[in-house]
Every structure is written in structure tokens, then in C-alpha cells.
C-alpha positions, 0 to 999 in steps of 0.5 A: 500499499503506498501513501502521501504525506507532506513529511517524510521522517525517517528515524524516531529518535528526538530528532526525527520526532522533532522535526516532524512535530515542528513541520505539521504543529498548528497546521494541517499538513501531515507527517509520518515518522519511519522507524526500524527500532524504537520510536525516541531513538539512542538517547532515551534507550542506548545513551543520554538517559541511561548514562545519567541514570547511572551517574546520578546516584554516586555523584548524590553520595559524593556531595552528601559525604562533602557535608558534615551531618549528611556524610553520617547518614551515608553508609557504604563507598559506592551505590546499591547496584541491584538498586542502581540498575533498576533505576536505570531500567526504570528511567529508560524503560527496559524490560530484561529476560530473554531477548531484552527490550525496551517498552517505547508506546509512550513515545508512540503514543506522544508522536501520535498525539501531535499529529504524525504516524508510526511506520515501523520499519527500516526506511530507504529512499527509493527516489526523488521525495520517495522512501519505500519500506518494506512493500510501502512506497512512501512520497513526499509532497514537501520534504524528506528528513533523514535523522538516522543518528549514528553508529559506535564505530569498532577500530580494525584491529585484529580480533577486535570485531570477532570477541564481540567488544562492549560498545556504548550501549552494553555499557549504558545497559549493562546487567552483569558487571565485568571484575575487570575491563578495558575501555578504548578511547579518552573522550565523552562516552569513556569516561563517563562510562569509567565513572560509572563502572568504578561505582559498580565495582568494576576495576579500569584499564583505560587505553588512549591513542592520544596524551590526553583525555577530552582532547577537544577541551581545554587542557586543565579538563584533561589533568583534572579528569585523570587526576580524578579517575587515577585516584579512584583506581584507575590504570590509564595508559597514555600513547597507547593501542590496540596490537591485537585480541583473542577471545576464544569462545566469544558470543554475542550474548545480548546487551550489557553482558559479558560476551564470552570469557576471558580477553586477551589483550595486547597493547603497544605504545607507550602501555604496551604489553599484555591484559587479561580482562573479563570484557573490553569497551570500544568508546573510539567514536561514532560515524553518520549512520548513511549505510542502507539508506538508499541515498544512491538512487539520488545521486548521494554518496553513502557511508559518511555524513550527509552534509547539510547547509544552515537551513539543514537542506543537503545540496542540490535536493532542496525537498531533502534533510540531514538533522542530527548526528547524521550530518556530521555537525555535532553529536550531541542530542539536544544540538540535533534537536537544535537543528531539527527545530530550525529544519522544523521551521525551515520546511513550514515556511516553504510549504507556505512560501514565506521568505527563510528572512530571519535567524529562525530559519538558520542553525547558526549555533552550531558555529562556535555556540554549542554547550555540552555538560560532560558528567564525570566527577568532577562535572565539565560543562563548556560551550564556545571555543576554547583558547586554542580554537580561539587563537587558531581562528585568529581571534584577538584573545583574552583569558580570564580564568580561575578556581572556583573558590567562592561562598556558594562552592564552600557552601557546597563542600569545605573542600570543593575543588573546581576551575573555570575559564572565560575566552573573550574576543578583545576586539569586539569585547564579548564572550566566545567560550567558557569552561567551568570543572567542578561539582554542579558546574553544569548549570553554570553553563547556559548563562555562559551560551546565553552571553555567547549567543547573545554578544553580549558586550562584557560592560553590559555582561558586568550587570548580571549580578549573581546570586549569593551564596551560589556557585555562579559567583565564579562570574564576578570573579572572572569578570572582576579580572576583564575589567 
């Protein structure tokens, strides 16, 4: 049976749901969302939501132990594993047992309530404005949107793929805690996963090709996170690669379960040696999910990012949009949802023959105003450019930085340890970057984001008075340096 809709979206994650919603909201336009796995996508079941559920209890315990009156009520050094995993299952609607899966009925109900039709199956482009799902050809009057996200990358190391290593999906949905685990990679996924694996009692070794953790962030971030993980017993091996992997009896036993017997890993480089571990977690990046989408049918190449302009439109294909991880711009859920809102508004405007004048139709924040929080301990919050990135871009840079030492931080923890840095474009007298490291710094980043996006002059920012006694008083200390 064939069908026609105004908007056809391939991918039912938060990005796909949002672009469909914004494209039809308040109109008589129709939209269909095609999803071959779960409505709600990676974020709901395999990434953002379960990972933060796993990280929250350990963070809460650490904060409680920091304050007299609370620490006396805390028993044990780690979260209760069974209760923690049960909380994770609640957050991501996980149902354990043979063929363990998740319940996405709530997401389907929301989508249908917002006026979308949901089709289960693998959608592939089969011509201009056409998507084939099984035996059905779905035609779009206005737009086809590709919002298929990304998948974990497995390096071509001898024996690694055959060993059935864990990826982020296993780490967030773990039901068996490895006694000893090797984590490959030093980015956000690796550092967060190591944090909750330690909470659950695992012994962790990290193999990192480069010379620091979180290499895209300010150098002081890398140092503080490395020091924190080392203090918790992590064996971090920089300048180290995997030479080969051997795992007799490897088996795909299901997400989050140990995939066979012990793994022998031979490492090369500065941390060379042979390890025997219970599991390997590969956190070495992700690739846009553009294979098997039928891109060749409309003259596009599969396998890499599906490039889009700031209207999120694919070049020479005015009816085709690429939104979220799949376009390679920013692999962050909140940025994908931001792009979805822009793309939805663009589709609606074009459908109504309105001009695309005004900033709401341009995904400008992808260029230098991307916020991110890393829920390690200590927490990391950043937005915009690092000092190095700003200098490399030819900006006349001024820096304000220092430890976070204000009344609010002391009241959070008398031994509070944190650091903050502002990057300023001296020529324009505006903030272009900010990084905060320390407990509860996630709540500082949005004020920096607003300042950067709004291009607020420092002379005006000085009048944004932080409340006393809060950690946000660090803004006053940093701006003092720039007077």
C-alpha cells in the first residue's frame, strides 16, 4: 500500500520527532515518522537517559559525603548496584529477560498525539521525494528528512570485532558488571562510562591513543579528570594502541552481558603489555548512520555524513534535509533537537511560501556556540571555543581563569575543587568560550551560552549580578579580571 504525506522523516529519535512536530504544528500538514528500532531513539534507551541515570546516584553520594550532617547518614562507598540498575531500567523503560528490549509505547503515543503517523520498518530513499518501507512507497509533498543518527565505530584491530566487544549500548544497558574491563578511548563516552563502572565496583584500564583525555576541551579539564580517575584506581595508559585481541568462545550474549570468556589484549606504545580482562568497551567514536539508506538512488554517496547547509538542506536536493548526528555537524542530542527545530520551521515556511528571513531559519549555533556537559566527577560544562580554537581562528584573545572559590562552592563542599575559564574576543569585547570544571557546574553553562549567542558586551555582562551565595558567583571573580 502506497501513501503520501507532506513530510516524511526517516528516524524516530528525538531529532526526527522534533522536526516532524515543528514542520506540521498548527497546520493541516501531515507527517510520517519511519523507525526500524525504537521510537525515542538512541538517547532514550542507549545513551543520554540511561547514562545519566547510572551516574546520578554516585554523584549524589559524593555530594552527601562532603557535608557534615549528611555524611554521617551515608553508609557505604558506592551506590547499591541492584537498586542503581533498577533505577536505570525505570528511566529507559528497559525490560530484562530473554531478548531483553525496551517499551517505547509512550513515545509512540506522544508522536501520534502530536499528529504524526508512525511506521515500523527500515526506510530507504527510492527516488526524489520517495521512501520505500518494505512493500510500501511513501511520497513526500514537501520534504524528506533523514534523522538516522550514528552508530558506534569498531577499529579494524585484529581480533577485536570477533571478540564481540562492548559498545556504548552495552555499557549503558549493562546487567553484568565485569570484574576487570579495558576501555578503549578517552572521550566523553569513555570517561562517563568509566565513572559509573567504578561506582559498580569494576577494575578499569584505559587505553588512549593520544596524550590526554577529552582532547577537544581545555587542557586543565583533561588534567583534572585524569587525576580524579587515577585517584579512584584507574590505570590510564596514554600513547597506547591495541595490537591484537584474542577471545576464544566469544559470543553475542545480549546487550550488557559479558560476551564470552576472558579476553587477552596485546597493547602497543607507551603502555605496551599484555592484559587479560573480562570485557572490552570500545568508545572510539561514532559514524553517521548513512549506509543502507538508498542515498545512491538520488545521486548521493553513502557511508559518510550527509552534509547539509544552515537550513539543514542537502545541496542540490531542496526537498531533502539531514538533521542531527547524521549530518556530522554536532553529535549531541540537544544540538540535534536544535537543528530539528530550525529544519521544521524551514519546511513549514517553504510549504507556506514564506521567506526564510530571520535568524530562526538558520542553524547558527552549530558554529561556535555549542554547549556540552560531561557528567564525570568532577563535572565539566563548556560552550563555544577553547582558547586554542579561538587563537587558531585568528581572534585577539583575552583569558580570565581561576579556581572556583566562592561562598557557594564552600557551602557545597568545604574541600570544593573547581576551575573556570572565559575566552574573550578582545576586538569585539564579547565572550566566545567558557569552561567550568567542578561539582554542580552543569548549571553554569546556560548563562555562558546566552552571553555567547547574544554577543553580550562585557560592559553589559558586568551588570548581570550573580545571586549570593551560589557557585555562579565565580562569574563575578572572572569578570573582575577583565575590567
